[in-house]
N, C-alpha and C positions, 0 to 999 in steps of 0.2 A: 495419508489415506490412499488406498489403491485406486488406480484409475478404473473406470467401469469395464474397459476391455479386458484388463488383467483379471479382474474379479470374475468375469464370465469364463475365462480360460481356466481359472482355478476350480470353479464350480462344475465345469464340464466333466461328466463321468468318463473313466478311461474306456477307450475303444477296445472291442474284443479282438483277440489274436486268433485267427482261424487255425485249427489243428487238422491237418490233412488226414483223411482216413487211410489206415494201413490195409484195410480189406473192404470188400464190397458188402454193404449192409442192404438187405432187401427193403424195398419201400412197400407201401400198402397194396399196390397192384401186384407185386411179386408175392407178397404174403397171402393175398386173396386167392391168387391162382394156385398157390401151394396148399393152402389150408382150408379153403371154403368149398371148393368145387366137389370134393368127394369126402365121404366119411372115413375115419373119424375127423370131424371138422374142428379147426382151432384157429386162433389168431393170437399173436403175441400181445402182452398187456401194455406195450408202449403206446398203443393207439387209444387207450383210455383218456389220455391227458390233453384233450383240446381245452379250450377256455372253460367250457361248462364242466367237463370232467375234472379239471383241476379245482374248480370251486367246490364241486361235490366231494372231492377227496379231503379238502380242508374241513368240510362239515363232518365227514366220517371220523376224522381225527379228534373231533370234539364230542363224539358220542360216548356214553358211559361204557359201552361194550368194547370199544376199540382201544385196547391197552398199549399197543406197541409204541406209538409216538410219544405219549406222555411218560411211559416208563423209561424209554431211552433218554428223553430230555431230562428226566429226574436223575438218572445215573450220571449224565454229563454235568448237570448242575452241582452234584455232590463231589464229583471226581475230576473235574477239568483241571483243577490246580495240580493234582498229582500227575495227570497225564502230561501237562506242559512241563512240570518240574523234571519228569523222567526223560521226555523226548527232546526238550529244548530245540525245537525246529527253527531253522532259518527261514523255512517256507512251509506253509500248510497248503497242500493241494487236495482239493475235494472233488471226487468223481460223482456226477449227478448232484450238483450243489443246490439246485432249486433256488429258494430265496435265502439260503444260508442261515436259516432261523436257529437251528440247534448249534451251529458252528460258532455263533456269538458267545456261547459258553466258554469256548477255548480262548477267544479274544479277551473276554473279561478276565480269565485266569492269567493271561499274559500280562495284563495291566497290573494285576495284584502282586505279581512278583517282579515287575519291571523288566519283563522280557519282551523284546520286539522281534517281529518276523514279517514276512510278506505273505500274501494269500493269493492263490490261483484257483478260483472256482471254475469248474469244467462242466459245461452243460450245452444243450442244443438250442436254447432260445436266446437270441441276441438281446432283444429288448429287456428281458428279465435280468440277464447277466449285467447289462449296463446300468439298469436302475439299481440293482442290488449293490453293485460296485460303488456307485455314487453315494448310496445311503451309508455303506460301511465306512467310506473314507470321511464322511461327515461325522459319524458316530465315534470313530477311532482315528484321530488325527495322525497318529504314528503309523497307521497301517497302509502299506502300499498294496493295492489290489490290481492284479493282472488277469482279467477274465479271459478264459480260453473257450472258444466256440467250436463245438464238435460233439460227436457221438461216441461215448466210450465203448459202445458195442462194436465200433469200427476199428478198435485197436488203439494201443497207447504208444506205438512205435515213434510217433511224430510229436510227442509232447516236447515242449521246449526244454533244453538241457538246464541243469542247475548243479552248481559245484559244491553246495553246502548241504547240511543235513535237512531232509524233508520228512514231514509227517503226511502220509497219504491217508485220506479220510474217505470211508465208504459206509455211510450210515443208513438208517431206515430199514434194516433187515432186507434190503434189496437183493442181497446174495441169495435169498431164498427163492427168488423168481427164476433162478437158473436151475436146470437139471443138474444132478450131482457131478457128472463129468464136465458139464459146462462151467459149473462153479469152480472146480479145480483149474480148468483152463483159464478162467478169468483171473483168479488169484495169481496164477503163474504169469499172466500178462502184467499184472501189477509188479510182481517181484522182478520181472525183466526190466521194468522201468526204474527200479530202485537201485541205489548204491549201498554197499555195506555200511551199516550204521543207521540207515533210514528206518522209519517206523510206519506201521499200518495201524489205523484205528478202525475197527470193524464192528458194525452192529449186527447182531444175530438173534433171531427169534427162537425161543426154546420150545421143545416138546413139553406139553402140560395137559391138564384136564381137558378132555374132549369137549365138554360143554362150554368151557371158556373159549376154546378155539372156534367152535361153531357159532357162538354168540357174537364173537368179534367180527365175523363176516356175514352176519344176518341181524344187523342192529334193528331194534324195535321201531325206530323212526323211518326205516326204509331208505336210508342214505346210500348204503352199499348196493341195494337193488337198483336204485336210480343211476348210480355210477356205472354199474354193469350194463344196464339197458342203454345208456347213452352211447355205448360203443356202436350200437346200430345206427344212431344218428350220424356218427362219424362215417360209417360205411355208406350211408345214404348220400351224404354230402361228397365224399371223396371218390366214390365209385358210381355216382349217379344211379344209386340203387333204390329199391322201394320196399325195404323191410318195414313191416307193420309192427311197431313195438307192442301193440296190444295182444299179439299172438305169442309173446314170449314171457317166460318167467325166470327170475333170478334163482339160481340154486348154488349153494356153497356148502361143502361138508369136508370134515377132516377124514382122511383115509390113513388109518394107522399103519397099513402095510407099507406105504411109501413115505410115512411121516410128513404128510403135506395136506394142505387145504386145496381142494380143486374147486374152482369157480367156473360156472357154466351158465349159458343161456339155453333154456329148454323150450322148444316149440310145443304149443298145445293144440295145434290144428294143422290140417293140410294147408301149406302155404308155398306159393310159387313166387320166387324173387328174381327180378331182373337186375343184373349187374351190367348196366349199359356201357360203362366206360371200358369194360373188358369184353363186351359182347358175349356174355354168358348168362345162362339161366340155371338156377338151382331149385330143386323141389324138396321141401322139408315135410315130414310127416309128424303126427303127434308123438312126442317123446324124443324126437331127434335133438341132438345137443351140439352146441358150439362151445368148446373149451376156451375160456378167455384168460385164465390165470392159474398158475401153480404157485403155491407159497409153501416152500419146504421149511420144516421146523427141525431144530437140531438138539440133540443132547449135548452136554458140555464135552463129552468124549469125542463126539463127531466133529464138533467145532475145532477142538484141539488137533484132531487128526487131519482135518482139511488144511489147517495152517502149517502144521509140521511137514506134511507131504509136499508143501510148496516152498520149503526152506525157511520158514519163519519160526522164531522162538517166542512163545508167549511170555511177556514181561509182567503184565497185570491183567486181571480178569475182574470186571465189575458186574455185579448182579444184585437185584433187590432180594429181600428176604424170601419172597415167594418164588424166586428163580424163573420168573416169566420171560426174562430177556437178558442178553449179555452184551456188554460193550467190552471188546478185547483189544488190548494194546500189545502188538507183536513187533519184534525187531528182526530186521533182515541181516 
């Protein structure tokens, strides 16, 4: 029988390894000064995800209209064995890992073919990383988890080195939140961190029927609207502001010209807002907008071009019959 002290040490989740930023990332004060004071007004979508926003996004993923999460998870459930059999990684490193929910499909596939590897989840929230790491090491006794604490928007130059084959994972169609030039720049950052023979597993949302896209961002239960409006609560808290949520409406629509869904908060009355933390005042009029998210959609040809332009060769492409979503395995 193990002594209690040793049992405690074994049960303790692994500590996060800080990853130093390679470039300066604006904080909410910088982004408010840059994006809110003058039209066209905008904020990056990373501020959606406070505690309440994260809970609301979980509910969005459960709505009938929001297909991306369940479609991607279904693709991984069906194809994880093939992905692992091809890539045979010594390490899986996931950018923006969250709670590693879908990544468990890959670990299950490893078990099925008796393949072992380590896992390096990379995210900004230390408590979530440590909790998830502890859960994973309980669920998969063979899995060594090394949580990496940092913001992938700040660059990947300082990721810990690794001398064996790695599978980089970037799921959730998050690449669509980048503008096209930014998406290419980010994929190139990933390839700069890769060695020849490494793989990238990428989730990409596809161009499809406009009504399907519009419904996905305007669910009948109002979860996406609440998620969008909660951004104003974040601003009120972080900037000591006084946005009145009752003066704003959620608006999201697919813009075919740019192949993207644009999500906005639209003011419906004259509204003066104090941003006390930065000593600024803004005045909004009926119809004034704050752009809160861009979500680009890709044809398969565009996805292939994005990866090939960055020096990656597509090895396998997984899509459902309706072609709503793609999970792509590419080799560097």
